[in-house]
N, C-alpha and C positions, 0 to 999 in steps of 0.2 A: 628372570625371564619366565614367561608363562609357557608351560609345556603344550605344544600343539595337540598332543594326544589327550591331555586333560580337557582342552577346549572341546575336542570332538566328543568326549565322553559326557561332558556337562550338557552339550547341545542335545545329544541323544536322550538324556534323562529328562530334559525340559519338555521334549516333545509330548511325553505322556503326563508329566506331573503338572503342567500348567493349563490343562483343559479344565475350565470351571465345571463343577459337578452338574449344574443345571443344564449345561450345554450338551451333556451326554444323553439327555432325554429328548426324543424327537418332538414331544409336545412343545418344548421351549421354542423351537424354530417354527413350528406350525402356527403357534399362537402369535409369535412376533410377526410373521408374514400376514396373518389375518388382520392384525391391528394396523399394519402398514397399508393393506388393501382398503380398510375402512377409511383411513385418512385420505388415501388417493381418491376415493369416490367423493369425499367431501369437497375436493378441489374442483369438481365439476361445477360447483357454484362459484363462478368467477367473480373476482373483486374488480368491478369496473368503476369504482369511485374515482374522483379527481384526486390526484396526489398533491396534497397541500405541501408536503415536504419531500425532498429527494436526498438520499444519502448514498454516496458512492464510495465504497472501500476498494482501494486498488493495492493489491499485494504485488509490489514490483518484483518480477521474476518468480512469482508463485505459480509454477506449473503444477500439473496434476500430481506428479511424484512428490513435490514439496508439500502439497495439501495432505496427501496420505501419510507421509512421514511426520508431519506436524500433528496429525490426529493421534498417531501412536505415541509421540512424545507427550502430548497433553495428557493422555491416559496414564502414562508411566510416571509423570510428575505427581499424579494423584494415587500412585502405588497400585495401579491396575496393569494388566497385561498390555493394554493400549489399543489393540486392533479394533475392539468393540466400541471404543469411545466415539462420541459424536462431537465434532466441532460445532460452533454456533452456526457457521455457514452450512454445515451438513443438514441443519434443521429447516433450511429454506425450502419451500415447496417446489420451486422451479429451477431447473438447471439446463444450461445451453452450452454450446461450444463456440468459441470465437476464433476466427482465422486471423492470425496476427501479422502476416507479411506486410512490409512497407511497399510503396509503389515501385521502389527500385531495389528492394532487398528481400530475398527469400527468408532469411533469418533476420528478424527486425531489431531495432534498438528502441529505447524507451521514449525517444522524442517523437518519431514518426507515429508510434502507436498511441501516444498520449493525444496527438492531434486527432487520431481516428476516434478514440472513445470519449473525447471531450468536445471536439468540434464537428464530428460527424462526417469528416472528409479524410480519406487516406492520403498520406504524404510521404515525402522522401525521408530516408534515414537521416537523423541528425538535425532535422528542422522542426520547429514548433510553431503552431498557430498560423501556418501558411499552407497553401495548396502545393501539389506536386510540380507546379510551374516554377516554384522557388528551388534553386539548386543550393546545396549545402555550402556555406561559407561565402556565398556570392551575394553581398548586400544589395547590389543593383538589380537582383531578381525578386526582391521582396515586395516592393510597392505595387499595389493593385492585386496582389495575390494573398492578402490577409484573409483569414477565416476566423469567425468568432466562436466562442465556446458556450456550452450550456450554462456555465457560471454567468456569463454576460446575459444570456437569454433570461435567466432567473432574475438577475438584477433589474433588467429592463421591465420585467413584469411586476416589480415592486416587492420582490422577496428579499430577505436577507441572505447573504452568501458567506461562506467560510472556506478556508484552506488549512488543513492540518497535515503535517508530514514529519517523518523522522529524518528526512534528508534536508538539504538546504531548501529554503522556500523559493529559490530561483533555480532549482534543479529541473530536470527534464519533465517529470510528471506534473508538478504544480504549474510550471511556466506556461504550459499549453492552455491553461485556464484563463490567462490574462495577457500573454505576450505574443508577439509576431516576430520571429527571429530566424534568420537563415542558418544560425548555428547555435545549438544547445549549450555550447561551451562559453558563450559570451556572457558570463555571469556578471561581470562589471566591465567598465570600459578598459580596465587593465588587461583583460583577456582578449580584447578585440584588435584586429590588425589595423594599421593606420588607414588603409584604403577604405575599410568599412566605416570608420569614424568620419572620414572626409566625405563619404557619400551620404551621411546623415543617419545611419542606423544607430539605434539606441541599445544599450546593454539591457539584459533581462531584469536586473535589480531596479534600474531606472524605470522600466516599463511597469514593474509591479506597483510602484508608487504613483505613476502618472496615468496609466491606461484606464484603470477602473478605480477611481479614487475613494470610493465608498465601500470597499470590501470590509465587512464588519469584523471578521476574525481571520488573522493570519498567524499561524504558529508553526515553528520548526527551527531549523538551524540557518546559518548563512549570515551571521552578524557582520563579518569582515567586509562583505561586499557593499555594505550600506554606509561605510565611513571613508573619509579621506585617506589617501596613501600614508601608511606608517602610523596611523593613529593607534595608540595602545589599547588593547582589548580590556574590557572591564573585568574579565575573569582571569585571563592568562596574561598578566602584565609583562612577564619576561619572555614570552614566546613570540618570536618575530613572525612566525607563520600565521599567527592569529591576528596580526595587525591589519588595519584597514587597507583596502586595495585601490580605492577610487582615484583616478588621475584627475578627474574634473573638480576635486575638492568638495564635492557635495556631501552633506550629511543627510542621508535619505530618511533617517528616523525623525529628524527635525522637520523635514519636508512632509512626512506622513502626518505629523502632529498638526502642522499648519493648515493642512487641507480639511481638517475636521471642523464641523460647525461648533461655534463657541458654546451653544446651549446643549451640546452632547458631551457625554463623558467618554473620553478616549484614554487608554492606558497602554504604556509600553512597559514590558517586563522582560527580564533576562534570566531569571532563575525560578525554580519550582516554588521556593518559599514565597516570593512575591506573587506568583500566579495564584497559589492556593489561599493567599490572604485577601484577594480581591473580594469586594462585595458585588457579586454579579448582578444584583438588582440595579446597580448604578454603573454598569459598564455597557456602553453602546458600541464602542470600537476597541478592539484588542489587537496589539501587535506583540507577539512573544518570540524573541530570537534567543535561543538557549545555548547555542554554540557558535563559534566563528565559522565553522564549516558544517558538515553533517552532524547530527546528534550522535551520541554514543550508542553503541550496541546495548540492547536491554540487559545483557549479562554483565556489562561493564558500567552501567548507568550509576551516576552519583545521585542518591536519593534527595540530596539537599539542593543541588543546582539544576538537575534535569528532570522534568516531569516524564511520566510514562505516556505512551500513546493513549492508553485508556483515560488517563487523567486529562489530557488535552482534549480528547473527544467529549468528555463529560462537560468540561467548561464551555467548549464551543457550542454544544447543543443548548446549554442553559442560556447563553447569550442570544443565540439565533432564534430560539423558539418564542421569544417575546414578540416577534413580528406576527400579527394576526393573519398576514398573507402567506406565512410559511417561509421555508428556507431551502437553499441548496448547500450541501456540505460535501466537499471532497476530502477524503481521508486516505493518506498514503502510508502504508507500511513499506517504506522505501529501502530499508537496509536488509531486507530479505535478499535482495539482488546483490548487495555489496558482500554479504557473507558468502554467497555462492561464488562470486567473482574471485574471492580470495581463497576459495576451496575450503572455507571454514563452515562446514555443514551445521555444526552445533550452534554457531552464532545465527545462521540463517533461519534455522528451525525455531529457535527461541523467539526470533523476531516475528515469525508467522504465528506462533502461539499467542504472543502479546497482541497482535492485530486481531486475532480471533476473540480475545477477551474484550477488546474495544468494540467489536461487533456486538457482543453480548450486552455490553453496557448501553450501547445505542438502542438496542432492542428493548431494554428496560424503560428507557426514557421516552420512547415513542410508541405509536400504535400502528400496526400494519393496516388498519382501516383507512388511514390517510397518509401514510408514509411509505413511499417506495424505497426499498433498500436494495442496492445492487453490489455484489462482491465479485470482483474478477481480478485478472492479472493482465499485464501488458504483453508478457512473453514468458517463455519457460527458460530452463537452463539444462545443461547436459549433466544433470544430477540424477542418480538412480540408486536404488537399494534392492538387494536380492541375495542370492547365495543360499536359498532354501533354509533360511533362518527359522527356528522353531517359534511357536506362539510365545509371546512375552519377551522375546529376545530384546535386549537393549537396542534401541534404534541406532545407537552409536557403537554397538558391539561387533564382535567377530562373527563371521559365518561359521557354521558348525562343521566345516570340513577344510582340509588343506587343498591348495591348488594341485591338480593332478599333473601339472607340468613342472612347476618349480618347487613343489612340496613345501610351500610356505603358507601361513594363515593369511586371511584378508578380511577386511571389514565389510559389513553388509553395504554400507554407503560407499559409493565410488563416483568419480566424475569421468566423463568422456575425454576431457582435456583440462588443463589447469596447472597450478603451481605445485600440486601434490605428487607429481612424477618424480620419483627418487630412485637412483641406482646406487647401491652400495657394493663395492667389490665386484662390479660388473653384473650384479644381479638385482632384482627387485628387492627393495628394503623389506626386512622382516618386521611387520608391524607389531609383533609381540614384544619387540625390543624398545618400543616407544609408548608414550602415554596417549593412546588413541582416544581417550575420553576427555582430554584437555579441551578447554573452551576454544582454543585457537589451533587445534590440530587440523592440519590440511590433509583431507582424505586423498588417497592415491588416485592418480588419473592415468589414462592410457597414453595421452600425448602431452609433452611438456609445453606449457605456455605460462607466461608471467601472470596472466589473468584468464580465468576460465571464461568460456563464451556462453552466450544465450543459446537456447534451443529453438527450433523452428516449428514445433508441433502446436496444435490448437490448445487453448487454455479454457478452463471452465468459467462459466458465468452463473452465479447463484443469485436468485432474486425472490423477493417477497413484497407484498403490498399491492396497491392499485396497479393494474395492468401488467403485473409481473409475468403473467402467462404469455405475454408477447415475446419474451425471451425463452424460446422453446425448442430450438433445433440447432443447426449449424449455421452460424451467421458470419458475415463480414464484420470485422471489429467496429467499423464506423457506424454500424446499425444501432449500437447501444445508446448513444445520446439521443437519437431520434425517438427511441422508445421512452426514455426518461422524460423528454420534452412533451411527447404526446400524452403521457400519463398526467403530467403536471399542467397541461394546457399553457405551455410557454413556447417561445420560438415561432417558427413560420407556419407550422401545420396546426391551425386552430379551427378548422372547419367543423370538427366534431364537438367543439366546446360550446357551452351555453354562453349567453351574453355575460359580461363581466359581473353584473350585479348578482345574477343567479348562480354563476359559477363560483363566486366567492362564498355563497352560502353552502354550496355543495362541498366545498373544500374546507369548510370551517369546523369539521368533525371534532373528535375528542382529543386531537393531538396536543393542544396547548395545555400540558399538564402543569399544575402549580409548582413553581420552583421550590417551594418549601418542602415538597415531597422528597427532594434530593439534596439535602445538606451535604456539603463537601466532606464533612467528617464521617458521614455514613458511606458515601460513594468511594472514598479513598481509604 
């Protein structure tokens, strides 16, 4: 057992010992501020180029407190105090706030929000790719209320498009890019009620393969929803939960293959080894399904079977950037959200750090002269950290004092609600008696719930590249895709764009970097 008094003494000592020597000199802070000011003045020269490419990074559940904690973790993983570290998204020149509420919910879910930031229309909780006229789980309110996404707008403009996620490819965030569903949980027809099936609604996995048949890149989890009921999974042969789910008997992977032109090179892969062995010069279409359900947490990832988010993003860009008209790529760090729901802050924050690494990788492979990159979240969580921790305190560590009420220590990270609520002997659990640094430790919460909930506050929007300055204040979440479309001269608002011939030349800048510059052996 760790002595609470020892914890307090160590915390007090750290307060003075962890101040970097350079930070004691006022010149350090003044010079830093002047350099930042000089950079800010440079931003007055706005980038009004046409965005040949648009990349959207969506950190599911990545509220501002998660961004800050991930920044500290990133620094501490590099043996620094952490607070002074810069995430890749921190380097973006423009930051805005997004109001995340759904049309019928003060605290939103990931489906209604995805419809907002991909389709440009706010929607009801639990629905994807439809307007607020569609009621959740009511199939007969869908027809006529479908709304299309920026992925569709980009495809219609001749661009290549891709979806990369660490969740199922038919989960809430990616599904709003291609599907129109009254219920986000209709992953396959197995999860749909008989009434919805009889009324003609299609499950989300079916829509992925049929609605936009020429999506160039699809990578994530969700294998089991593509195969007939009880078909054995290629990786988990003895796991009944990994078996196919489809009642209609369709093999959607075979259907995906059949839709591709014969003169094009299409590849289906189910593990990291196959993915990294691809000759990307000869890949026109790629479907990668690496798990039956969601992909593994980054901390638990099998380096043989599951690629990292950074690796998937690298492959996706190499395939998509071959199109001289450019591309749209949606990238979701989806398991940040899952870690928080489970009260497992360590899992959530490592997911956020991995997504930030993917953002950096995309930055290396593209140019802000003609690539608009937007990083945001769909919603927040009731996740917080505090307790007057000293500089450099482990983000997963204890606060430097005891509670003045129950005289027990507490971790800096806490949740407003969730599964971490524990009472031992009629009192709050003494965290010094457990391994609070464990990957799956569930941080204490104020209210007991099986699953921690979303938060309702605004989330950050980071942007760089052409027209990034249009994301500049406090916006409704549905404003985001309108900015991306305006920058890329796609979608409905084209009044500001030059005719197609000249617009193409404007957008043809330096983005299409030679693939040879990025051999997989170097990138990975």
